[in-house]
TIFIKE-812422 format. One line per 5 residues: number of its first residue (from 1); their letters; for each residue x, y, z of N, C-alpha, C. Coordinates in nm, 4 decimals, padded with zeros to 6 digits. Example, Ala and Ser with C-alpha at 12.3 -4.5 7.8 and 13.67 -1.06 7.14 Angstrom:
2
1	as	01.3190 -00.5690 00.7800 01.2300 -00.4500 00.7800 01.3200 -00.3300 00.7800  01.2850 -00.2250 00.7080 01.3670 -00.1060 00.7140 01.2900 00.0030 00.7870;
//
This chain:
157
1	xxxxx	06.9385 17.6860 18.7869 07.0175 17.6487 18.9005 07.1081 17.5323 18.8672  07.2666 17.5790 18.9082 07.3695 17.4868 18.8876 07.4036 17.4224 19.0272  07.3912 17.3046 19.0369 07.4278 17.2274 19.1789 07.5726 17.1603 19.1746  07.6722 17.1719 19.2287 07.8162 17.0964 19.2098 07.8107 16.9847 19.3292  07.8474 16.8707 19.2930 07.8825 16.7807 19.3802 08.0584 16.6963 19.3745;
6	xxxxx	08.0943 16.7170 19.4520 08.1782 16.6455 19.4822 08.2249 16.4912 19.4831  08.3035 16.4354 19.4120 08.3026 16.2882 19.4301 08.4656 16.2464 19.4257  08.4880 16.1645 19.5386 08.6647 16.1372 19.5824 08.6447 16.0017 19.5203  08.6146 15.9075 19.4416 08.6141 15.7911 19.3671 08.5311 15.7449 19.2866  08.5748 15.6486 19.2151 08.4779 15.6137 19.0983 08.3329 15.5510 19.1874;
11	xxxxx	08.3461 15.4736 19.2711 08.2222 15.4274 19.3604 08.1454 15.5390 19.3929  08.1693 15.6746 19.4408 08.1041 15.7845 19.4755 08.0435 15.8308 19.3402  08.0946 15.8401 19.2373 08.0737 15.8655 19.1377 07.9448 15.7780 19.0615  07.9725 15.6609 19.1137 07.8358 15.5588 19.0680 07.7745 15.5790 19.1425  07.7385 15.6081 19.2937 07.6347 15.6587 19.3902 07.5694 15.7706 19.3225;
16	xxxxx	07.6399 15.8561 19.2866 07.5800 15.9615 19.2823 07.4728 15.9687 19.1411  07.5159 15.8392 19.0492 07.4325 15.7845 18.9173 07.3065 15.7198 18.9625  07.3177 15.6222 19.0803 07.2573 15.5398 19.1297 07.1152 15.6517 19.1774  07.1650 15.7609 19.2534 07.0440 15.8716 19.3060 06.9793 15.9430 19.1962  07.0690 16.0017 19.0772 07.0015 16.0482 18.9999 06.8822 15.9399 18.9101;
21	xxxxx	06.9257 15.8328 18.8959 06.8275 15.7252 18.8562 06.6585 15.6963 18.8972  06.6902 15.7199 19.0506 06.5830 15.7106 19.1437 06.4972 15.8233 19.0972  06.5234 15.9418 18.9954 06.4283 16.0346 18.9718 06.4492 16.0348 18.7815  06.4638 15.9113 18.7348 06.4287 15.9787 18.5931 06.3487 15.8420 18.5672  06.2779 15.8630 18.4714 06.1509 15.7830 18.3628 06.1647 15.7838 18.2492;
26	xxxxx	06.1186 15.6993 18.1668 06.1410 15.6890 18.0426 06.1001 15.8428 17.9748  06.1724 15.8346 17.8571 06.1477 15.9954 17.8271 06.2606 16.1181 17.8578  06.3325 16.0392 17.9575 06.4282 16.1709 18.0216 06.5932 16.1915 17.9531  06.6413 16.2645 17.9411 06.7601 16.2698 17.8294 06.8393 16.3290 17.9330  06.9847 16.2578 17.9266 07.0655 16.2896 18.0667 07.2302 16.2963 17.9385;
31	xxxxx	07.2743 16.4385 17.9606 07.3681 16.4869 17.8497 07.5213 16.5036 17.9273  07.5816 16.3977 17.9049 07.7326 16.4565 17.9900 07.8383 16.4906 17.9120  07.9017 16.5573 17.9999 07.9892 16.6355 17.9238 08.1491 16.6133 18.0077  08.2433 16.5926 17.9308 08.4042 16.5838 18.0406 08.4933 16.5300 17.9152  08.6072 16.5425 17.9720 08.7105 16.4982 17.9115 08.7182 16.3509 17.9314;
36	xxxxx	08.8106 16.2617 17.8116 08.8557 16.1224 17.8189 08.8729 16.1199 17.9877  08.8626 16.0162 18.0577 08.8869 15.9411 18.2095 08.8112 16.0558 18.2963  08.6753 16.1102 18.2847 08.6287 16.2115 18.3744 08.5301 16.1442 18.4775  08.4815 16.0064 18.3904 08.3866 15.9842 18.4996 08.2477 15.9149 18.4396  08.2354 15.9791 18.3005 08.1138 15.9561 18.2392 08.0419 15.8301 18.2264;
41	xxxxx	08.1640 15.7150 18.1896 08.1113 15.6140 18.2002 08.0760 15.5228 18.3497  08.1359 15.5539 18.4506 08.1032 15.4937 18.5920 07.9958 15.5528 18.6412  07.9579 15.7225 18.5924 07.8199 15.7762 18.6231 07.6986 15.6728 18.5506  07.7269 15.6748 18.4048 07.6253 15.5774 18.3791 07.6102 15.4435 18.4229  07.7124 15.3852 18.4676 07.6971 15.2776 18.5219 07.6219 15.2725 18.6515;
46	xxxxx	07.6222 15.3698 18.7155 07.5441 15.4085 18.8521 07.4035 15.4195 18.7740  07.3648 15.4903 18.6991 07.2331 15.5144 18.6282 07.1828 15.3747 18.6413  07.2436 15.2965 18.5507 07.2186 15.1701 18.4914 07.1592 15.0706 18.6220  07.2358 15.0925 18.7260 07.2230 15.0070 18.8556 07.0876 15.0648 18.9002  07.0795 15.1824 18.8949 06.9551 15.2532 18.9714 06.8086 15.2322 18.8891;
51	xxxxx	06.8501 15.2297 18.7708 06.7492 15.1901 18.6795 06.6828 15.0286 18.6831  06.7719 14.9890 18.7486 06.7307 14.8119 18.7713 06.8166 14.7354 18.6530  06.8850 14.7664 18.5952 06.9339 14.6698 18.4874 07.0254 14.5529 18.5708  06.9940 14.4710 18.5057 07.0472 14.3385 18.5800 07.2191 14.3429 18.6092  07.2751 14.3789 18.5091 07.4645 14.3538 18.5230 07.5004 14.5137 18.4883;
56	xxxxx	07.4824 14.5920 18.5791 07.5444 14.7372 18.5606 07.7209 14.7329 18.5363  07.7743 14.6062 18.5935 07.9050 14.6058 18.5374 07.9540 14.6246 18.4171  07.8629 14.5502 18.3347 07.8750 14.5482 18.1719 07.8340 14.6756 18.1317  07.8217 14.7566 18.1713 07.7917 14.9074 18.0817 07.9408 14.9379 18.0480  07.9670 14.9553 17.9313 08.1040 15.0379 17.8998 08.1019 15.1246 17.8170;
61	xxxxx	08.1728 15.1991 17.7708 08.1493 15.3219 17.6544 08.1251 15.2615 17.5447  08.0107 15.2829 17.4803 07.9829 15.2671 17.3451 08.0463 15.3447 17.2336  08.1846 15.3831 17.2678 08.2532 15.4307 17.1488 08.2585 15.4082 17.0274  08.2580 15.2825 16.9812 08.2732 15.2275 16.8462 08.1281 15.1918 16.8112  08.0273 15.1458 16.8917 07.9092 15.1126 16.8231 07.8100 15.1906 16.8588;
66	xxxxx	07.8492 15.3429 16.9076 07.7621 15.4356 16.9330 07.6415 15.4337 17.0217  07.6050 15.2956 17.0259 07.4891 15.3018 17.1303 07.4612 15.1669 17.1820  07.4738 15.1492 17.3122 07.4099 15.0340 17.4022 07.2901 15.0320 17.4328  07.1985 14.9282 17.4690 07.0678 14.9389 17.4862 07.0583 14.8444 17.6231  07.0237 14.8712 17.7348 07.0679 14.7992 17.8691 06.9267 14.8054 17.8945;
71	xxxxx	06.8382 14.6739 17.9211 06.6929 14.6838 17.9785 06.6987 14.6646 18.1288  06.6492 14.7489 18.1897 06.6429 14.7506 18.3466 06.4769 14.7379 18.3717  06.4923 14.6979 18.5133 06.3235 14.7063 18.5388 06.2680 14.8469 18.5680  06.3385 14.9101 18.5809 06.2471 15.0403 18.5979 06.2434 15.1309 18.4509  06.3437 15.1202 18.3746 06.3204 15.1759 18.2302 06.4397 15.1144 18.1522;
76	xxxxx	06.4316 15.1272 18.0309 06.5321 15.0691 17.9071 06.6526 15.2014 17.9424  06.7539 15.1769 17.9287 06.8980 15.2886 17.9141 06.9248 15.2502 17.7959  06.9173 15.3633 17.7353 07.0186 15.4018 17.5926 07.1249 15.4969 17.6138  07.2439 15.4131 17.5966 07.3918 15.4837 17.6201 07.4363 15.5258 17.5037  07.4612 15.6380 17.4818 07.5268 15.6679 17.3419 07.6676 15.7621 17.3849;
81	xxxxx	07.7522 15.7484 17.2540 07.8552 15.7836 17.2672 07.8622 15.8874 17.1357  07.8629 15.9718 17.1052 07.8610 16.0511 16.9993 07.9934 16.1107 16.9619  08.1136 16.0890 17.0223 08.2323 16.1396 17.0351 08.3062 16.1379 16.8882  08.2858 16.0269 16.8194 08.3198 15.9928 16.7017 08.2335 16.0477 16.5713  08.1237 16.0814 16.6051 08.0358 16.1688 16.4906 08.0861 16.2785 16.4335;
86	xxxxx	08.0899 16.3182 16.3188 08.1719 16.4059 16.2639 08.0641 16.5837 16.2780  07.9320 16.5086 16.2489 07.8685 16.6669 16.2376 07.7055 16.6192 16.2870  07.6269 16.6929 16.2978 07.5262 16.6744 16.3411 07.3904 16.5824 16.2334  07.4403 16.5959 16.1355 07.3666 16.5149 16.0185 07.3949 16.3688 16.0267  07.5177 16.3189 16.0673 07.5497 16.2197 16.1276 07.4195 16.1401 16.2062;
91	xxxxx	07.4416 16.2403 16.3490 07.3499 16.2021 16.4473 07.1825 16.1641 16.3819  07.1579 16.2419 16.2768 07.0051 16.2245 16.2607 06.9819 16.1310 16.1735  07.0931 16.1233 16.0970 07.0903 16.0066 16.0020 07.1066 15.8808 16.0265  07.1407 15.8596 16.1543 07.1565 15.6917 16.2458 07.0086 15.7044 16.3038  06.9609 15.7919 16.2854 06.8117 15.7828 16.3727 06.8203 15.7534 16.5354;
96	xxxxx	06.9278 15.8322 16.5558 06.9466 15.8197 16.7130 06.8462 15.8755 16.7912  06.8006 15.9879 16.7197 06.7011 16.0773 16.7981 06.5438 15.9976 16.8278  06.5241 15.8634 16.7548 06.4361 15.7515 16.7486 06.4311 15.7236 16.8864  06.5428 15.7183 16.9551 06.5226 15.6997 17.1246 06.4576 15.7786 17.2147  06.4816 15.8856 17.1675 06.3995 15.9912 17.2615 06.2811 15.9520 17.2926;
101	xxxxx	06.2166 15.9599 17.4019 06.0955 15.9233 17.4309 06.0454 15.8045 17.4880  06.1445 15.6615 17.4299 06.1285 15.5614 17.4881 06.1964 15.4649 17.6212  06.2615 15.5467 17.6727 06.3429 15.5223 17.7865 06.4159 15.6207 17.8397  06.5383 15.6134 17.9264 06.5974 15.6996 17.9755 06.7113 15.7165 17.8754  06.7558 15.8112 17.8473 06.8908 15.8186 17.6990 07.0205 15.9037 17.7753;
106	xxxxx	07.0941 15.8375 17.7891 07.2235 15.9231 17.8398 07.3263 15.9057 17.7329  07.3678 16.0514 17.6923 07.4594 16.0884 17.5911 07.5791 16.1307 17.6193  07.6822 16.0505 17.6186 07.8530 16.1126 17.6351 07.8830 16.2041 17.5342  07.9664 16.3157 17.5580 07.9937 16.3871 17.4478 07.9080 16.4679 17.3994  07.8093 16.5052 17.5032 07.6911 16.5815 17.4358 07.6930 16.7387 17.3826;
111	xxxxx	07.8186 16.7781 17.4368 07.8345 16.8818 17.4294 07.8701 16.9243 17.2567  07.8887 16.8282 17.1895 07.9250 16.8277 17.0552 07.8097 16.8730 16.9716  07.6956 16.8401 16.9593 07.5971 16.8564 16.8922 07.4603 16.8973 17.0018  07.5365 17.0096 17.0914 07.4185 17.0638 17.1893 07.3183 17.1312 17.1147  07.3295 17.1877 17.0008 07.2347 17.2323 16.8927 07.1144 17.1538 16.8864;
116	xxxxx	07.1262 17.0226 16.8958 07.0151 16.9035 16.8952 06.9434 16.8919 16.9864  06.9950 16.9359 17.1062 06.9299 16.9099 17.2533 06.8745 17.0364 17.3047  06.9145 17.1354 17.2362 06.8589 17.2876 17.3026 06.7042 17.2663 17.3228  06.6092 17.2124 17.2456 06.4706 17.2459 17.2556 06.4235 17.1319 17.3865  06.5180 17.0419 17.3811 06.4616 16.9322 17.4750 06.4445 16.9341 17.6465;
121	xxxxx	06.3863 16.8888 17.7184 06.3717 16.8885 17.8565 06.5184 16.7785 17.8714  06.6136 16.8440 17.9628 06.7424 16.7438 17.9588 06.8130 16.7944 18.0877  06.8673 16.6941 18.1553 06.9528 16.7162 18.2464 07.1296 16.7309 18.2087  07.1421 16.8040 18.2542 07.3221 16.8370 18.1787 07.3956 16.7897 18.3120  07.5057 16.7167 18.3018 07.6060 16.6943 18.3865 07.7458 16.7217 18.3327;
126	xxxxx	07.8154 16.8140 18.3859 07.9489 16.8581 18.3527 08.0576 16.7874 18.4534  08.1585 16.6984 18.3930 08.2285 16.6563 18.4409 08.4054 16.7175 18.4705  08.4315 16.7466 18.5887 08.5710 16.8207 18.6182 08.6555 16.7415 18.6593  08.7949 16.6962 18.6253 08.8627 16.6272 18.6826 08.9634 16.7410 18.8137  08.9563 16.7056 18.8995 09.0094 16.7973 19.0175 09.1339 16.7002 19.0804;
131	xxxxx	09.1648 16.5905 19.0283 09.2827 16.5301 19.0875 09.2770 16.3851 19.0304  09.3527 16.2894 19.0887 09.3584 16.1475 19.0364 09.2420 16.0955 19.0810  09.1461 16.0982 19.1878 09.0000 16.0391 19.1866 08.8947 16.1334 19.2072  08.9849 16.2586 19.2073 08.8468 16.3426 19.2519 08.7797 16.4299 19.1378  08.6297 16.4522 19.1645 08.5688 16.4869 19.0248 08.4693 16.6080 19.0880;
136	xxxxx	08.4812 16.6895 19.0012 08.3439 16.8029 19.0307 08.2320 16.7565 18.9261  08.1376 16.7501 18.9885 07.9964 16.6921 18.8883 07.9079 16.8405 18.8853  07.8917 16.8708 18.8237 07.8220 16.9941 18.7952 07.6703 16.9838 18.7529  07.5385 16.9809 18.7670 07.4219 16.9560 18.7379 07.3305 17.0577 18.7061  07.2847 17.0686 18.5790 07.1860 17.1886 18.5560 07.0864 17.0952 18.4805;
141	xxxxx	06.9611 17.1666 18.4480 06.8672 17.1420 18.4072 06.7603 17.2182 18.3504  06.6983 17.1847 18.2322 06.6302 17.2463 18.1521 06.4954 17.1752 18.1446  06.3653 17.2451 18.1798 06.2028 17.1927 18.1491 06.1765 17.1542 18.2718  06.0616 17.1306 18.3287 06.0000 17.1151 18.4221 06.0610 16.9959 18.5203  06.0911 16.9025 18.4584 06.1116 16.7441 18.5212 06.2687 16.7910 18.5927;
146	xxxxx	06.3479 16.8836 18.5625 06.4540 16.8789 18.5766 06.4982 16.9903 18.6753  06.4379 17.1165 18.6970 06.4584 17.2070 18.7413 06.4540 17.1879 18.8880  06.5673 17.2297 18.9853 06.5465 17.1477 19.0861 06.6311 17.0262 19.1326  06.6069 16.9521 19.0458 06.6469 16.7878 19.0554 06.7913 16.7887 19.1295  06.8671 16.8865 19.0714 07.0193 16.8724 19.1310 07.0082 16.8751 19.2782;
151	xxxxx	06.9244 16.9562 19.3639 06.8985 16.9620 19.5038 06.9027 16.8340 19.5606  06.8085 16.7514 19.4911 06.7832 16.6392 19.5157 06.8879 16.5270 19.5432  06.9897 16.5584 19.4851 07.1053 16.4742 19.4811 07.2378 16.5164 19.5726  07.2071 16.6278 19.6503 07.3253 16.6635 19.7027 07.3724 16.5302 19.8120  07.4963 16.5493 19.8527 07.5256 16.4589 19.9115 07.5526 16.5148 20.0549;
156	xx	07.4789 16.4368 20.1573 07.4790 16.4704 20.2960 07.6206 16.4322 20.3573  07.7217 16.5361 20.3875 07.8433 16.4691 20.4968 07.8477 16.4943 20.6391;
//
């Protein structure tokens, strides 16, 4: 099942991330898909805030470092950006999979190596730009933990 939520601002995008974080726990994987500027990092800031990261405003895209680790009260957040990696072997050689199971893992550009995530329990969020500030976030999940979770995130307007 796919749930779609419209965000009309970066603040709303972060708020949706906060709401998702309330349902996340160590070992969960969140795969983010969308073009540059679609809101993936703002959403991750929201997840960080929801996990109790002390300074979520410091969450920035790890485009050049590949991974940022943020300690939260609820769980550690491993924020990955695999856009610069050339192939799945680079992902495996860097040992990125070692983070799986130890905290909440959020991967930007996850569609690039989706074959690595196919067997995993995963929440996938696809970002579509619909205007200057408007975004459509489409949630789908695989695995017991994520089936139906999208319904819990629906905005009551």
